[in-house]
N, C-alpha and C positions, 0 to 999 in steps of 0.2 A: 786217707782219703776219706774213706767215710764216713768218720767222726766230724770230718771239717765238714762235710755236707750237713749232716744232722744239725752241727751247730750254727749251721746257717741258716737254715731253716728255721729253727726254735729263735734266733734272733730275729726273721722277717716277724715270725708269729709275734713277737714282744713287742717289736715296733711297732705294727699295727696294733696291737692293744695299746700302746701309751697314744697313739692318734685318735683312738678313738675315747680316750679319758680327756685327752686335752682339748678335741674340739666339741665334746657335750657339753650342754646348757647346763648350767646349773641347777634352772628348773623352767624347762621347758617340754613338758610331757601332755600326750596326746593320747584320746580316743579311751580305753581302760585303764592307762599308766598312771593317773592319781590313783586311783580307786584300788590300784594293784599296790600301789606303795602300801596305804591304810592296812591293806590286809597281811601284805608281808610283815609289816611292824607288829600288827598286834596277834598274829598267825589266824586272821580273819575268815570268814567265807565272804567272799564278796558275789559278784553278779559278773562274767563269768568268775567258776569256783577254782580252777585250776589247781588243785591242794599241790600236787607235786612241785610245781612251780614254786609256790608261795614256801612251802616249806623247806625248799633248799636255799632258797632266796634269804629266807626269815634270818640262818645263820651270818649270813656277812653282815647284818645291822651290829652286831656287837664290834667289829673293825670299831679302834678307837681311834680313828682319825676321819676327817670330814664328815659332810652333813650325811644325813642317812640317804638322801637320794644318791650321792655319789657312790656311798657304800655298795647299794643294791647295781648299779652302772657299773662297779668293778666285777660284778657277779656276769653279768651279759657282755662287757669286755673280754674277761677270762674265758666266758664261753664260746666267742668269738674266734680269741685265740686258739683253742682245743679244736675247734671246728677246722679252722683253716690247717693245721697240722693230719688231722684226719683224712681233708680231702688231698694235701699232699702226698699223704701214705695210699690214698685210692687211687690216685693218676700213676702212682710208679705200679701199682698192683696191675692197674687196666695196662700196661704198656710194655711191661715183662710178661704178659700172655704170649706164650710163643705164637707168632703167626705161620700158618700153616702154607707152602708154596704148591703153587697148583702144578699136577702134573701133566704129562702128557697120556697116558694111559689110566684112565678114573677107575679100573678096577684092579688098579697095582696100588697097594699101602703107600702113602705117603709118608718116610720116615724124615724129610728135609724140614727144619724150621728157621725162621730170621730170629735173631735175638737183637732187639734195638741196642744203637750205642749207650751206652751207660749214663754220659755225661748230657746226651739229650733229651734222658727220660727224666732224671734230675731237676733238667732247666724247664722242661714241661709242667714238672709240680710246681714250680717254682711260678711259673707265670700260671698256671691255674689259680695257684694261693693269692697271687697278686690282684688278679680280675676279678675274684669274688672277694677279696677286703676291701675295696674301694670301688666295689657296685654299689648306686644310692641304697637299695633296701636293706642289706647286709648291715653298710654301715651306719644307717641310722639307728637299725635295730641294734646294733651294737654300745649305740649311746643311749637306748631307750631304757625304762623298765617294762619289761613286754615279755610273752613267753616266747615269742617265733627262734630268737637264738637258739633259746635251748630245743625246739623242734629240729631247727637244722643240725644240731649237733648228734640228737638221737639218729636222726636220720641217717648219716654219716658215720658213728655205729655199726648199725644196723647195715650200712652197706658194706662196709668195710670186713665184718662179718660174714656177709653173703657170696661173694664175691673171693673170698679166702679159697686155699686148698681144699675141697670138700672132698671129703673120702667116705666108706662105708662104714669106716672104724671112728671118723671124727662128725658125721652127720650129724648124730644125735645130739651129742654134747651140745655143739655149733647152734642148730636149731632151736637147741631148749633155751640158750642165752638171748637168742633173739625172740622170739617167742615171749618170754617174763619180759623183755626189754619194750618190748609193743604194747605188752598188756597194760605194764606201769606208766608207758607214754600217754595214754587215755585220760590218766591225770593231768595232762597240762593242757591241749587243744586238741579235743579226737578228730575233727573233720580235716585239720589240718595232718598231724601226723599219718591219716590213715592212708595217706598218697604211699605210702611205701607197703602196705599193707598187701594188695595184690601181688607184689613180686614174692614177699613172703609165703604168701601161700600156693603162687605157681612152683617156686622152689622147692616147697614142702610136697607138691602134686608130684614132680618128678623125682623126686626121691623115695616116693612114696612103698617102692618093693623095698627096698633097701632100710628103709625105718620100720616097715610092718604095722598092721592098724593098731595094735598094741600101742608101740611109742607113737604112732600118728595121737592115740588117746591120751597119751602123758601130753606130748607138747600140749593139746589141748588146754589139759588142766594147769599147766605152766601160765598160757595166757590168760587163763581164768585167775590164777595167783596172783598175776600181776596186777590185775585188775582191781582186785580184792586190797589189794595191799595201798595202789593209789589213792583208791576213794576210803578207805580205813581212817586216810590222816582227816577227814573231816570229823569223825568221829572226836579224836585227838583235839581239833581246832576247837571243837564244841564245848568240850571239857575244858579248855582254857579259857571259857566264858569271853569272848573276845567281841570288842564293843561292836564291830562291824560283821554282821551275822545278818546275810542274805537268804541262809537257807537251816534247815534244822538238820544240824550233822550228826543227832543220831537217832536220826529216821531215816527207816529205809525212801520213804517216800518224797524226802528231804533231797536225801542223796541222790534217787533215781532223779526227781526234777533237776537239779544242776547237772548232772552228768549227762542228761540226753538231752537237756535246753529247752525243759518243758516251756509252751509259750514262744517260742522265738521264734515259729514259723506265720510271718504275717504278711499279708501280701491284699493293702486297702487302699489301692489309688486314690478313692475318693477321697480318704484321708491325708493323703500321702505320705503313707508307711508303708513300709516295705522292708522285710529281712526274711535272713534263711530261706527256706526250701518255697520259694513265691512259686513255682511253676509257670511262671509268665515267659511266652517265648521272647518278649521285648527286653524285658528284664536279663535275661539268661545270654541271649545276644550282646547285651550293654557292657554284660560282664567280661562276655570272652572276649568282646575289644578292646576292652580296660588290659584286660591279660595281655593281649599282643602291645600294645604299647607301653606296657610299664615292662616288658623282654624288653621290646625298642629302646628305650630309656635309659633302661638301669644299668646296662651294660656300656652306653654311648652307643650309637648307631656303627661306629669305626672298628668296634670289635665282634661285629655280628658276622663278618665273613670269617673271620678265624672259628668262632662256635660254629658256623657253618660247615667248615671244611674238617673240625674234630668229628663231627657226625656222620658225613660222609666216609670218611676212613674206616671209622668205627664199623660201619654199618658194610662197607666193601671187606675188609679184614678181620673181622671179631663178629659177627655178625650175634651171637648170643649175649655179647656183654654189650652191646648198643642196645637190642631190645629188654635186656634185663633195664636199663637204665632211662631209656625214652619211655617203659612202661610206668614209671614213675611220674615222668613227665605228663603223659595224656593221664594218668590218674588227677593231679595235679590238677590239670586244666579243667577236666569234667567238675572236680568239685568246686573247683573259683567260680563256673560257670554255673552252676546248679544252685550252690550257696551262696546268696545276696549278703555282704559283710562290710561292715566299715572298714575292717582290718584285712580285707580281702589282699592290699599290697603286700604284707606279712606273710599272707599265706602262699604268696609265692615264690618264697624263699625254698621250698622244697624244690623247685623246679630250677632255681636260680644253682643251688648246688650242682643239679647235673648239667648245665648250661657251660658252670665252670669247669667241670671235667671236660667238657667237648673242646673249650679254648686252649686246655691243656695238651690234651692229644694235638687239636688243630695247629697250635705251634710246634709240636714236635713234626709235622707232617709239612710245614710251610720251610723249615730248616729244611729240612733232606728234598723238598725240593726244589730250594735256591742250590743247595749243592750239587745237583744231577745237572740241573738247566743251567747253570754258573759257574763251572768249578773254577775258578780261577779267581773267584772273590774270595778273599779271606774268610776264614770260616769262624771267626772270632767277630769279625765284623757282622757276618752274617747272623751270628746267635744275638749280635748285642742289638741288633734293629729289631730282630723279632720281639726279644725281652721288652725293649721300649715302650711298645705296642701296648703290654700290661699297665701302663703308668700313665694310659691315658683318662681312666676313670678317676683317678687321684685328682689329676689336673683338673679334668670338667667338674666334680664334685667338689672338690675343696672350699670354694667361694659360695657353696650352700650349704653344706653340713659343717661347715667351721660355724658352729652355735654357742662359744664359750662363753660371748658376751649377754646373751640372750637367757633373761632371768622373767621370761614372759606370765609363766603362769604363776609365778608368787607375784609379780604387779599386778595379776588380773586379782586375784585373792585380797592382796590390798585396799587395792579399791572395790571391789564388793563388799569386805567384811568392814572396812576402816570405820564409815558413820554409823554399825548397828552400834545398839546400847542393850546390854544385857540384864537381865536372864531376858531371853527372846527366842521366840520360833523363827526360823529362815526357810518358809513355805518356797519351792521350787521346782523345776521343770528343765528339763535340756539335758544331752549329755557331758558337756562340760560342765555343766554346773553341780549336776549328780556327784561325779567324779572328785571336781575338788572339794566339793563340801565334805566327802566323807573323807576324803585326807584330812583337811583342816579340824573335823570333829576327832575322829579316829586316830591320827598318828602325830597330832601338835597338841600346844596345850595353850595356842592363839584360839581366841574367844572361846572357851571351852563352855563358856556360858549362854555359847549359841546353840540351840537343836538343831539342825537340818532336818525336812522332814519331805520328802519327795512325795508331790500333790496326787499323780495319778497312782503311783504303785501303795501308799499309805491308805488311800481308799479301795483300793482292788485287793492287796495282799494281808493277809489275814497274820502272816509271822511277822510280817514286817511290822506291823502294828503293835503285838505284843512285844517284840525285842525293843521297841522303843518306850513302852511303858515300863517294862522292867528297867532299863537302864536311864531313864531320866522321871521328871515327875509331871508331866504331860499328861492331860486328860483326852480320852477318847467316846464318840458318842457311842450309843447304842447302835451296834452292826448287828442286832440280828435278823433285821427286817431288810438286809441289802441284797438288790438282785441283778446289781453292776450292769444298768442296761437302758439309764439313758442319763442325760445331762439333768435334766430336773433334780433327781436323785443325788448326783455326784455333786452338783450344787448346795444342794442343801445338808449334806454331810460335812464336806469344807466350812460352810458356815456355822453350822453346827458347833464344828472344832472350835472356831475361833472363838464363840462364845463362851465354850468350857473354861477357854483357855487364857483370854483376855485378862483376867482378873491377876494372876501371876506372872504371865509374860507380857512384851512387847510381840509383836507379831509381823512379818514381813514376809514380804511375798517377790519373787522376780518376775519380771513381764512374760515370760512362757505361758506362766500358771495362765496368763488373763486371754493368751494368744491361740492354747494348745486345741486341738478339734478333735477329740478321741471319738464321737460319734458320730458328729455330721461335718463333712468340707464347708458348708455356707456359715456355721456358725461357731465362736469358741464354745466349748462345753462349759467351763467355771462362768456362773454370773454371781457377783459378789451381791449381796442384799443389801443395798442403799436405803433399805427403812431402819437398819440396824446400823451401819455402818461408814467410814468416810475415809477415803484415802491421801498419804500425805506423801508425794515425792519424797524418797533418801537417796539419793544419788542411782545408781543400777536397780535398786528396786525402790517398794513402795509399801509405807507401813500400814495397816488395817487398825484403824481406831474406831472409838464408839461416833455412831452419827451427831454432830452438833460439836464435834470436839477439836479442834483445829489447832496447830501448833505451827508456829514461826517455821519457814524453809531456808534450810541454811545454802545457799549457794556455792558454798564451797566444797559441798559434798558431791556438784557435779563439775568440779575441776579434778579430771584422771590424769594420774601418770603411770607413764609408760617409758621404758628405757628404749633405748635403739632409734627411735624415732615411729616409735609406733603410734597410731596410726596410718602415718603417711608412708614409713617405709615397713616393709611386711617379708618375714621369712617367705622360702620357695619351698612346698611340698609338691611330691610326687603324688601322695596320698589322699584320697579327696575328702575321705572323713576329715583328716589335719586343716586342709584347706577350709573346709565349711565351719570347724569350728574356730578357726580365726577370722572367719567373716561373721561368725555368730557374737563375736566379742564386740564387734564394732555394731552390731543391728542392737545389743542392748545398751550401748552407749547412744546410738541414734535413739533409741525408743525412752531413755532419760529423757532426752532434752523435749522429745514430743509431747512426753506427758508432762513433764514441768512447763512447756507452752500452752499447754490447756488449762494447768490451773492457773497460769498468768491470765489467760482470757476470763477465767470466771475472778479474779482480781480486777479486771480492767486495766491490766497492763498489757496493752495492745504491743506497743512497740517493742518491749521486752519479749515478749512472745513471739513476735516473727523473728527476733536476733535467734532465738532459742531454736525455730523452726529450720533456719538457714543454717547452723549447727548441725541439726540431726540430718537434713539433705548432703548437706559436706562430706558427714560422713558417711552415709550409706544412701547414695542416689537413688538407687533402686528398691527402698525398704516401702513395702507398699501401702504398710500403713500410715506411716508418715505423711507421704503422697494423699492417701484419701483424705488425712487430719487434716491436711491442707485445702485441699478439695473444701472440707464441710467450712474453714475458718474462712475462705474468701466466697464463697456463699451469703454467710452470715453477713457479710461487707456489702453485699450485693453486688461482687464483682464475679458475677457470674459466667464470663464467659474463660477466665484464669480458674476458675472453678473448675470448669469443664476439663481443662487442659489435666489437673492433675487427676481429678479421676478418671480421666480416661489412662495417664499411665501407670495410677495403683491395676484399673483392670486388664493392661495388657500385662503386666507383672502375672497377677493373679488370675487368670480367666475365669478360672471355676468357681472363684469366692464369687456368689452371688449376689453378697453384701456391696460389694464394691459395684458392680451390674447394675445393680436397684440403684443407688448413686450416680452413677453415671447419667441412667436416663432420667431421673428428675434435672441434673443440670444440662442434658439435651433438650428438655422440654424447656427450662427457664431462658436458652436460647433460641430457642424457635424451632426446634428440630421435633416438632414433633411426631412425624412419622417415625425415624429413628426412636425415639424415646418408646412409641407404642411396638417395635420390633424387640427393642430391650426386654421389654414388662413381659410382653407373649414369652420371650426365652426365657426368663424366673418360671412363668405358670405353667411350661412345660416340662419343667426340669424336674427328674425325679428327686432328684436330690436337695430341692432347695427347701428349707427351712419354711414351716408352716403360718407362721408369723407373718413373716416375707413374703410368703407366695399369695397370701390374702391380702397383702399392703398392695401388692402388684398388683391384684386383679380390682380392687376397689378403686386404685389408680387411674387402669387404663379402663374401668367402666366409667368414670369420670370423665376421662379423655372421650370417648365416644359418644360421650353425652353433650360435648362440648362447654363444658362448666367448670374444668381442671384448670388450676391454675398454675403459671408456668413459676412461681415463684418459690421457695422454699422456707416459707413460714410467715410471711407478710402479705397478705391477701392483694390480690391484681386488681386495678380499677375498673378493666373491662371484663369484668364476669358475668356470666348469666344471672339472674335472679331465680328460675325456676329447681326445682330440686330434682336430681337424680333418679332415676326409676329404683325403685325398690327402698330408697330411704324411707325413716318414721317420720310423720310429722306430730310436732310438739308446739303447743299453743298454751299459756297461762295468761289471763286476762291483767291477776294481779299485778304480775310482773309488766305488762304488755308487752308481750314478745310472743313470736312465733319463728319457727326454724325448722330444719331437715336434719337427721343424723342418720348416719348408715345404720343397720341392724348390727354390726359386728362391735358397737359400743353400747354401755351400759351409761343409762342416765338416772341420775337421782338429785330427791331434792334435798338439797343440804337444808335449808332454810328458806322463809318467806320468798327471798328476794334474790335468793344465789340455786344454781343448778351445778352439776357436776356430772362431764362425760370421761369414760375412761372406757381401755384395753384392760377386759378385764384378766389377762394376764400381766398386769403390770396394777402393784399395788398402792405404790409409794404417793402421798400426797403431792411430790410436784410432778406427776406423771400425767396428773387429770387436770383436763380443760375446764377452768372455771367461767361459769357466765353469774354478772353480776348485775340487778337493774335498779334505777332509783331513777328520782326525779330529781331537774335542778337544769341549771345553764352555763356551767362551769366547772371543770376536772378540777381546780385547783382545791377547791374546798372538800373533794369529797371523803369519806371514813369509809376505808373498804373491811369486809369482812373477812380477808385475808392478809398476811402479812407481806410486807414485799420486802424481802432482804437484798444486800447488796449495795451497790454504786451505780447511778444511774450512767450510762455511758451515752446514749442520744436518745434525743425526741424527734420527731418527723411527722408530717403530713402525710397521709394516705388518705388514697380515693377510691371511696367506696360509693355506690349509687344510695342517695337518698339520703347519706348519712354524711356529717362534717367527722372527719377519721384522724384522730392521732394515734402514734404507735409509740410507746418508750421503751427502751432496752436495756433492762438491769443487768449486771455482772452478780451472781450468787456462789455460795461454796460447790454446788451440784453443778453449775455451768451455767446457760445465758438462759435469764428470765424474762418474758415478753409481755406488755399489758397493750392492749387495742381500747382506746377508747370512740365510742361511737355516739355522737349525740344528734338527735331531731327533736327539732321545735323544746318542749321540756324533757325528754325523756333522755337517760343518758346508759348507755350500758356498756359494761367493763370485762373485757373478755383476756383473762389468762391465759396463755398458751402452753401446752406441758412441754416439758424439758426431755432432751433426750430422744424427740422424737417415738415417744412411746404411741402418739398416733400421728396419722404416717400427716405431713405438709399439708399433701393436696385435700387429704379430707377436713382438715384443718380450714383449708382455705375457701373448699367448696361449702362447708358448714355456715362459716362467716356471711359466704355471700348468699346465704337463705336467711337471713337474720331482718326481721320487717318488725314494725310496732304494730299492734291490732287495733288501736284507736289512737 
């Protein structure tokens, strides 16, 4: 009979392993998983490193069948099956621990014990196996390439040893094994496996008399030996010379850095970055609540009463065991609450194993209660009814976790890399991009001529630069002067990097590089030097090319192919980071259409631009960047009401973005909401996080409004402007040019030739970012020979009303954006004003300046 039960339990575990492999996605890996595949294949040192997990999983890559991902999934599934067997054994051990009966005389030793029914105990063990096997997170991780199933396996090994029959003769040997295993386990995910450490220390303390100080010292050395063994694997990997190498495995500082997670503790809400020990009460409360939500959903709400019943039973009948197990839960809960991680649902597997034990004990107690309350009900019927409850998670989560047809990550790789032509450098940012690019470059032969460079890490970490230089032919700018403290330095470093490598490589950049804000929440950190480079949209990325070098855009690169009906149909995740990464892909697609739309505008293809904007919004309706760009587009079309609508939506989504607030303010002024515009401008000026340049523009605009000379338009002077200059502006007069006007002291005035002056913001150096004013005599603008080139195609020409002048505005498309020329004619004098591109000078200042222009004679 005993062998029959053993065979049954092993069969159940193997069936579960089969289900995991059957439902696993061929390639849909999230968070750190693609990077782990690369590390496992090459014995590389990733971030996180987790050498024990990588080393053990590496041997499965030599299996002679299946893809490399499937081989590693076999490792995860087998670990899951072994964990279920350990869980079964642990539940049996817990229930077979004798329960002492209460006595009438408390001073009289009690020699009576209750030994539970053997068959009920075995069924409780099976119930516990099933409930954990098909809980969401355990099942999901059993399909994945991650360390959390190994952590769960180690936890159950340690618990089986700790709850075994310890005696004076066996305690040292068992504790030595436990402490060594815990030391080795630090080479997986230290904060996760640390959930069992307090219980180990507690048991060692309880047996301190039997062990003695000498043996306690030996136990300490065993733990250190395990730690040394685990992290010495990094040195072995370093000698292997892996392609993926995020730390120096032969350096004590490198090992210490990855082992202790140096630099992982970040809390910068102004930049939208939080990770590790944030010590933020809000973040900790949110993570605590999320832990409880995951518990609620993991086993499904229907089984929570069974888990609770098991906890109550153990508390009442076997209190020492209850507190031993619950200590693991409390520790895990505290760690999950204190340490903010993208993988926190996987961390909770340590608690899930304990709750599965409680569930098994709860099923045992419920069967006993039913037998006592309703003895007439057939015992088999009672048992089957309770056992069926264990299959609820299987039925509940099967539609969600049956991912065998999802090949999403490979689809993403194909769409991202397909248009790239080598040799090339792919500069990127973002968790999913980083993990996928390392997988592609290190673990496959696909696009091996495309070298990935993680922009901010490449700028910040010398070791990453060294590894790339050693293993590729890329060149790195001089780094001796880097202080890593300003977006200007970061931008210069990356622009210099482009200049060094463009002669030999194509350079592609993903959208996140242009959007990431490492230094200031109100402004992207990286600024492309438009004096040197132009950008060409290429699918999900943009190609950096020398200025004035343009290529035809292949619209086929913007036709994305995903299986399973994505993005309309999307898989469901309990993991917040996985959901975020899925959304990040749709965001990348939407932004690619946004970039293409702006390029079409510059080419004069307005109808096609609108179609791409519509695609972008349909993919990602809450993409603040797309909404803001739509606002700019409609503002350029003088549809100020619609522009205001889009600016408002963008600001509502990202209320901390001062750039969006500034656009909203200008749009409000354009529709006559001057008071609201002033309030928004004051909010920018009073915000300590505002970018200095933006704050100056806001102050100048507000000053203009207060002087009642500001224009409500965004680029084209309004007909009702006053002619007096704002207070504090500098006067300019040139009798040879027959012109006078006023300009703010923040602008720099340069006389280019006897007939032309330029005004510019000193922080912008490109020629297209200067405002040019040209003066000549004549009666018609059609025969003028301008001293500056006008590139692009004329979109429209319209009359504008400027007091004392006849005005005509011509709008052209140019490769760098919209180019506007204003022709002012009075008597025999003509002034031509070329407006700056890209709002390098605030439109309100431009409008105010234009309205101070007058002839001197």
